[in-house]
Structures are given as structure tokens and as C-alpha cells.
N, C-alpha and C positions, 0 to 999 in steps of 0.2 A: 460499106460497114467498116469502121476503124479497126485497127489492130487491137486495141485494148478490149473492144467488145467481143472480138473473136475469141480471145484468150478467155475471157470470162464465161462465154457460152461453151467454150471447149470443155472447161472444168465441170459444168453442169451436165454435159453430154456424156462425160466419161462414165460417170455412175450408172447412167441409163443404159449405155451401150453394154456394159458388163452384165446386165440382167436380161438381155434379149433372148426370146424363146420363140415358140411356134405361132404362126399367123392366127390360128383359130383359137388360141388360148385367150382366156380373159384375165383381166388384172386388175388389182385394187389400187395399185401404185405404180407410176413410172410407165415405161413403153416396152412393148413386146414385138418381136420381129420374126419372120419365118426363117431367115437365114442369117441375119446380122450383116449382110453384105451392104455396102455404101454405094449408092449410085449417084452420078452427078446429074444435077437438075438440067432439064431441057433436052437431054439426049433421048430421042425417040426411036432409036435403032431397034434391033431384034433383042438386045439384052433386056433382062428382067427389069421392070419398073419397079421402084420403091416408092410407096405412098405413106405419108404420115396421117394418122386419123386421131384427132383431138376430140374425144367424146365427152359429153357432159358428166355422165356417170352411169349408174344403174339403179336410179330412183324409182323405177316403174317397170311394169311388164312390157309397156310399149317401148321404152328405151333399151330394154335387153334384146327385144325382138329387132330393132334397128341395128343394134351392134352385130347380132348374129348374121344379119342379112348382108351386112358390109363384109364381115370375115368370110362368109361363105362364097360371096361373089369374087373376092380377092383370090381365093383358092381356085375357083373355077377358071380364072383368067391368068393364073400363075404370076400374080403379083405379090410382091414382097411388102406386107402390111405391117407398119410399126403402129401399134395400138397404145393409146394412152388414156386412162380412165381418169378424168378430172375431178372425180369424187365431189362434183357440185360446186368446185372452186375456181373461179376465173384465173387466180393466180397459177393454179396447176396447169391450166390451158395455155397460158401465155408461156410458161416455162417449157411446156412440150413443144410448142411451136418454135421457141428458140432453139431447142435441140434438134428438131427436124431441119432447121435452116443449117446448123453446123454439120449435120450429117449429109447435107447435099441431096435431100430427097427429090424426086422428080416432080412431086405434087403434094398438097395437102388438103384434107378434108376436115372441116371444122363444124362442130355443132355447138354454137356459142351458148354459153350459160346465161349471159345477159347480152343486152344489145349494145351497150357502150363500153368503151375502154380498150377496144381491140385495134384502133387505127394505127398506133405505133408499130405493134408488131407485124400487122399485115403489110405495112410499108416496108418493113425489113425483108419480108418474104418477096414482095415485088421486086425490091432492089436486087435481090439474090436471083431473080429469074424464075421464082417457083410459084406457079399458079395456085390459088386457093378456091376450092369450091365449098359453099356452105350447105350444110345438111339441116334440113328442116326448120331452121330458125335464122332470122335476119340479124344483121348488125346495122348500126347507125354510123355512118362515116361520111366525111365531106367529099371524099373521092371514091366513087363506086367502082373505079377501075382496079381498086385494091383486092377485089375478089372477081372470078371469073363469071360465076352464076350462083343461084341459090336453087336447090331441088327440095320442094316441099310442098305442103298444103297452104291453103288460104285460111289462116286463123281467123281473120275478121269475119269472113263468110260463115265459118263454123259457128262462131258466136251468134251471128244473126240467125242462123237456123234454129239453134236452141232457143232464142228469144221469141221468135214467131211461133214456135211450136207451143211453148209454155203459155204464151200470151192467149193462143187460141184454146188450149185446155182449160184455162182458168176463165174463159169467156170475158177476158179483158179486166178482171177485177181479182185482187189478191196480193199477198205478200210472198217475196221471194227471198230466200238466203242465197248468197253467192260465196263459194268456196275457191279462191284463186291459187293459181300456180305460183312459182317463185317470183317474188317482186323483181321487176326490171328485165324479165325473161320476155323473148318476142311472143310466145303463146299466152303468157299472162296478159300483157299489154293489149295485144291484138284481139284475143278472145273477148276480154272485158269490154274493148271498144265496140266491137260488133254486137254483142248481146245488149249492152246498155244504150247503144244507139237505137235498137228495136224497142226495148222496154219504155223508152222516153216518149214513144208514140202513143202509150196506152196510160192515160192519166189515172186510171183505177188501179194500177199495178205499182207497187212499191218494192224496192230492194231494201229491206228492213235489217239485214244482217250481211256483213262483208268481211272476210278475213282471209289471210294467207294459209294455205294448206300444203305448200312446198311440193306439190305433185305426188304426195306420199299417202298411202292408205292409212296408216297409223295417225299421221297428223290431220288427214281429212276426218277421220273418226273423232279425234280430239276437238277439232273446230266445231264439228256437228253437235256434239256433246254441249259445248258451250252455247251454242245458238239455242238449243232446246231447253236449257237451263233458264236463259235469259228471256226467251220469247216463244217457247215451244207451241203454245196453243194458237198462236197467231201465224205460224208459218204454213203457208200452203204449198210451196214448192221449193227445191233447191237446185241450183245450177252449179255444177262442179266443172272446173276447167280440164279435168282428165278423169279417165275411168277409175284409177286407183283411189283417188279422193272420194269419188262418188260411192265406191263400194264401202269405203270406211264410214261414209254418212249413212248408208243403208243399214250398217251394223248398229250405228248409234241409234237410228230411229226404232229399229226392232228391240234393242235393249231398253229403250224408254217405253215399251209397251204400245208403240203405234205400228201401222202397217205402211212400209214404204210403197209408193206407187198408188196407194189409196188415200191415206191420211195426208201424206205429203208426196207430191210428185217429184221425180228424180230425173234429170237430164245431165247428160256428160258428153265428153268428147274423147275419142281415141279409136274404139272399135275392138278393143280387147275381148277375147272369147268369153271370159267370165262376166263382163258387163252385158254383152249380147244375150247371154244365158239369163242374167237378171231381168233383162227387158222381156224376154220369152216367158219368164216365170211370173211376170206381172209385178216385180218388186222395183222396177224402173220404167220409165215412160218412154225415153229416147236416148239413143246413142249415136252420135255423129262421127262417122269414121275420120280418122287421120291416118293416112297410109304410113306404115312403118318400115315396109320392106323396100327401102330406098337404094340398097346396094347397086342393082344393075343400072339405074338412072344416074347414081352418083359416079360410077366408074365410067360410064359413057361420056359424062360431062368432064371428069378429069382427064381422060384421054384426049378429048377434044381440045381442052384447054392446053395441054402439053403440046399438041400439034398445032397450036395457034389457029384453030378453026373457030369462026364466029359462033357465038352462043348468045341466047336471050338472057337478060339479067335474072330472070326467074322462070323456072319450069314447074308449072303448078299441077299437083296431083288432082285427079278427079275422084272425090271422096263419096261414098255411100252414106246411107243413115239407116238406123234400125229402130222399128217401132213395133206396136202390136200387130201390124199387118204383114210383117216379114221376118221378124227375129227368130221365131221358132223354125222356120225353113232353112234360115241361113247360118244358124249358130254352128252347125257341123262343118261348114266351109271355112271358118276362121282358122287361120294358121298360128295365131299367137293369142 
């Protein structure tokens, strides 16, 4: 990396470093660190490791649970975690990674807000000898050596499971509304792919409504309200790409004088306790889990990458699902 780039990134890092605080703290802007100590990348001796974590944001209960899991695991391992809340913006995440590189962190954890556009900054991290582990979301790059591994769930399979469930519940006939996550994000693209791949096998089922809900409860409710105004009497089921949007959809259905889970079936993905409770209460039909407590797996991976140990390109979590056969029994076991 040239002298001019280092100078530019150094200026960006200075303001960030001035605001460093505790590892377990949350942040709405910039980065936070437990000690503010700067460690040189690649040194895996007994000194404290410094890891940068570029998070998407705090758009859902699932995302907040993932952040807490990473922060808690860092504390347990005595790792100096520099946390950056990207506030849902890719430019914030790229800026954070530049700062991590200037700080000579030992490794970087990235939960990419979208799949494209990260290749240049990932190359800079690789050139600096800093391994990157992806958390829960994939990136599209020509050179997959730019990241060490991805720790997360199979989003395509999650979508397939929702598709098969709703298709059987509808006996192969009906209209489904789909509320998608952030356009261009891995879960939006892959859950949609898996779901629609299954629905295509059922000629009697149509996806009549489709819009972006940004993984947010309020936006999910807003989208569902629009669906109901446009096509309410003809919607038999709704598939939401995450629980928060599904919970918003349930609110919209109830406020329209209909019964969620009966008049309109509801299926979603994540496994948040509030959604599993909705299934137990009969307001939703299915919730497919997407494990959020990734901290231990992510730090196992980043420590292996720093030590230059071989890693698979993806470590897939084994996810459960909740329906009327098990939700009531399992809701109390949910940790988020």
C-alpha cells in the first residue's frame, strides 16, 4: 500500500482512535475498543490479540444478538475487540476496515451489508497480512483467498424450507406475498432464491406481492399494509425474510381485522424468541432458525486464520425450525 494511502487512512483513523472505549460497549458511530492498544497483525504470541469487527448495524433483534455474542466471546478470550456499527451503510464498513488496517489489527470480522463492492478493501487487508473472517453473510469476489472463511447459515436452504412448508400448508394452491430484506444482501438474495426455487414447482401457487422490508419491523408492517390495501382478500400466506418483518406483518394483518396464522399464514426466518412465541400462539405458522450466537465460532476461525491453520471456505450452522409441533415447548429455551 502506497505512502499516500497510508497518510489518508491515518487521518481517518485518528478521529476513530480518539473515541475508543470498552469492548462490550455498543456504538452508533465509529469504533470502540477495550484498551485502545494497537497490535501488529500476524503476531500470535502471548500478547493480547486485537480484532476489528465491522458489523452491519442494529436493524433487528437477531443482529443485536449476534453483536452481543461476539462482544461477550471477546471478553471471555481476553481479546481487544474494536467494534464498528456500520448503520446499514457499506461505505461505513469500508471506512472501518481501512481504519483497522491502519491500526495493524491481528484480524478482521466482517458482516457485509451487501455482497458486492468489498473486493478492493479486502485485497488491502490481505496485502497487509490481516486475515478476514466473514460473519453470517457472503461476499462476491473473483479471488476467494481475500477472506479466510465464512461462518454462518445456509440462506438458500432456509428459503427452501419456508417454501416447502407453505406449499404443503396451502395444498399446492394459493397466493403468497413476499417481504424481502435489504436489496443486494446475501440473505435477501439467497433466501429469495431458495424460496422461489421451491414455489416454481407448484403451478397452483403464485407470488402476487413482493417488496423490500429492509429487515426492519416497522418497514415490514408498512409493506404488509400496502399489500393488504392492494390485494388483501387474495393473499393466503406471507413469507418474510426475517422475524422482525414478519412481526410487523402480523401487526398489519391484525389491524386490518384479519387473523394471522389463520386468514393469512405467516412464515419467516431467524428464530427470535418473540417470533417463536408468535408460532406458539398460532399467529404464525413457521419460523426457521438462523443461528445468531456466532461469537465462539467466529473467534475459533479468526484465531486459526491468524495461526495460518487450514480452514474450510464455509462453516455451516445447523439450524432448527419451529412450528405448531414444537414452538410452545421450545420458546423458553430461546436466548434472544
